N, C-alpha and C positions, 0 to 999 in steps of 0.2 A: 504493500500499501503507501507505504514511506518511499521507496523505490521510485515507482509510478510517478507519483507528486513531485518529486526532483526532476523526473526527466523531462515532464510538463514543463516545470521550470526551466529548464537550461531552455527547451527548443523556445519558450518566450524569450530568454534572454536574449537569443540569437536573433530574434524577430525585432526588439529592441533595438538592441547594439548596432544593426543595419538601417533601421528603417528612422530611426533618430534623425540622422545626420543627411539622409539624401531627403530630398524634398519629396514625400511623400505619403508621408503622415505616420507616425511612429504610434500615434493614441488612435488611429484608425485604422491600424494594421491589427494592433492588439487585441481591440475591441471586435475584430472581424475574425480571428485566429482564436478567440476565447470561443467562441460558437461552437467551435467544433472541438477544440481540445479546454475542456473547463475545468479549473482546481477545484479540489474537492476542499472549497473553506469556505466561509461567511462570504456575503454581496458586500458588508462594509469592509471586510479585509482584502478582496478582491478589487473594492474602488481604490484606497490605498495602496494596493502592491504596485497595479497600471501606472501609477504617479513616480511612486517614491524609487520605484527599479528604475528608474529615469538615470536620476542621482549616480548609477555607475557606469552610464551613459557619459554622463558631465565629468567625474572625475579623468575621463579618456581626455577631456580636452585641457586640463587644469596639467597634465602629464605632459601633452603634447608641445603646448604653448607656455610652459610654466616660465621659462626665461623671459619671454617675448611681454607676458602679466607681471612680472616682477619687477616693481618699482624700485627694491632694496639691492638687487644685484652687485655685487660689490665690480662685477668687471665693467659694468654699464658709467657712461660720463653723467654728468651732472644733465644735461643736455635729455640724452638720453632715458633717463631717469624721468623729467619732466612728459617726454612726450609719453611714455607710460604712462604716468597718471593721468594724461590730457584722453587716451583712451578708454578708459577707465570712467572718468568723468562723461565720457560720450556714453558707455555703455551707462551707467547711471540715469544720464536723461532718456537713454531707449527704454530702459526699462519702466519707467515711471508709468505710462498710458497702460501696459498691461495688468501690471502691480494693483491699479486701481479698478479695473474692469473687474480683472477675478476677485479680489478679495469681496467686490459689493454683491457680483452675480454669481460666483462659483457654485453654490448650491440649485438655482435657476440656471445655468445653462446645463448641468449635469441631469436636471430632471428634465430636461425637453429636446436635448439634443444627442445626447449618448444612447443612440440607437443606429442601425444600417442606413437607414433611408437619409439620414444628414449623413453620415460617414459617404455614401456611394456618391450622394449628390454634391459634396464637397469634391470628391475624388477627380469628378468627369469637371466641374466647374474650373478647378484650379489648372487642370489637365489642361482645357482650352486656353486657360491664359496666359502660360508658359508658351506655350506655342505661338499663341499671337503677338507677346512682347518679345518673344527673340525675332519674330519676324520683322517688328517696327525697330528692333536694337540693329536691322544690319542700316539701316540708314542714319544712324544717331554715334555721335564720336563719344567715348568714354570719359566723364569731367572726373570723377574721383579715383584714382590708380593708388592709394596710400593713406593712411588714415590721418595724417595732418591736412589731408584736402578735404575730410568729412568734416564738416562744418555740425554744430550742435544743433540746428536747425533741420539737418537732413538726419541727423541721429534723431531726431523726436520724431520725424515725419516716417522712419524705419520702425520706429517704434508704436506709431500710430498702426502701422501693417501688421506688428506682430500682435495686435489685439483681436485682428479677425481667426488668427490662431486658437482662442479660446474655444471655436467650434470644433469639434472632434471632425478629423476627415480633411483640415484645411492643410496642418503641416506648418509647425512653428518654424522649420527653416525655410519652409516652401513660401511660407510667408515674406518671411523678413527678406529672403535674398529674391524675392520678385520684387520687394518695395525697395531695394536697394538698386536694383538694376534700372527700375522705373526713372530712380531717383538721381540717377547717372553716374553709378558708381560700377566698379570692374567685378566681373565674376569671380573674383579670388575676391578680393574685398568685401562684398555683398556677404560671401562666403565666413570668413574671417568673423565679420560683425555679428553673423548670425549666432556663431559657435559661441561670443564672448559672451552675448546677450541671455546665451541658456544656463550661464552660471549662476547669477542670480536669480532667474526666475525659477528654475527648476530647485532651487535649493529654498526659495520661497515656499514655492508650491508643495514639496514634500512636507515642510515643517508645516502648511498647513493643515494637509492629509493626517499628519500623523497627530498632532494635537485634536484634530477632530475624530481618529479613532481612538485617542486613549495608547499610554507608551503600557496596555500591557500584551504580552502577548504566549502563545504557546510554545515548546518547543519546535514544533512543526512549523510554525508562523517565521519563525526566525531564519530554519531552516530555508524556508521558503523565499523569504527576502534576501538573507546573503546570497542564496544561491544566485537568483535571479540577477544582482547588483554585477556582481563579480562576471559571471557569462557577458552581462551586458557590456561591462569594463572593456574587457579582452574583445571582444566581435569590433567594439566601438573603434577602436584603436587603430584595427584595418581600415573599418570601415571611412573613417575618416581621413586614412593616407589616400586608400583611392580613391576618394571623392575631390582630393584636391588635387591630384594627378587627372584626373578625367577632364576636370574644368578647364585646364591647361590649354586643351587643343579639342574641347568639344563645347556645344549649347547645349539647355536643359531642354530642349526638343522631344528627347527620346525620354526623359522622367514625364514632362506633358501625356506623351502618347500612353506609355507604363499606365498612369492615373486612369486615366478616361478607360483604356481597356480593363483596368480591373472594377473601376467604379461599375459600369456595365454588367460584368459579369456579377458581382453582388447585386444589383437591383433582380437580375434576370433569374438568379439562383432563389432569392427572395420573394420575388413574385411568382415562382413555382410553386415554393414551397406553401405560400399562400392559398 
């Protein structure tokens, strides 16, 4: 029994580690996978688990970008330390919109949008948007190629796009990357800023879910949570490395088509069941 639950958790951790960083919606995939691979746990635990497991994925960003995000590194010049602090200031600005809306409407969003219909619709809608934006971008020049060129106003604008990701199926990375590209950022800067935004957002979301659940776990629940986070961390390191290599020479259209195909399959599957 315990072995089966841990195997399910490992699979969920793999799905989380891959989909958290690709613009295809980790929450959406987790909701859909859970339809077929259901953990033997309470609904309250599963609601918390599907958010807190993302902490493992976030730690991959902390590891891979530790030097770039560390303003106290001894081998950085004073100017480099200031530039690092400016990145953090822009991250804080970008987090504000999602933090406010998330705190105010967390329960309402869970009640109304955590279902297959919403996930499938958002997969398709944002898949189409990725294709349209990439087609439009062929005629535009990139204005933001490094973090010094990323203004606080643009950072806030990307943060507004991140609010859209509170609806499952949207993809937090997808919404912020799409927003960054629309506002003139290169794909690499849009992706990295999206990664950095995830750190305070997911720590905050996880803390909120843990407080709501209460810090009282059974031994099995602890094992499931830790296993999921560790697997998500390991897979995320590989997924981020792949993603950064991919976007150097490719656009996001492939992810757009994937989202459309998956969303269509999901709608078809549940409509047939109904």
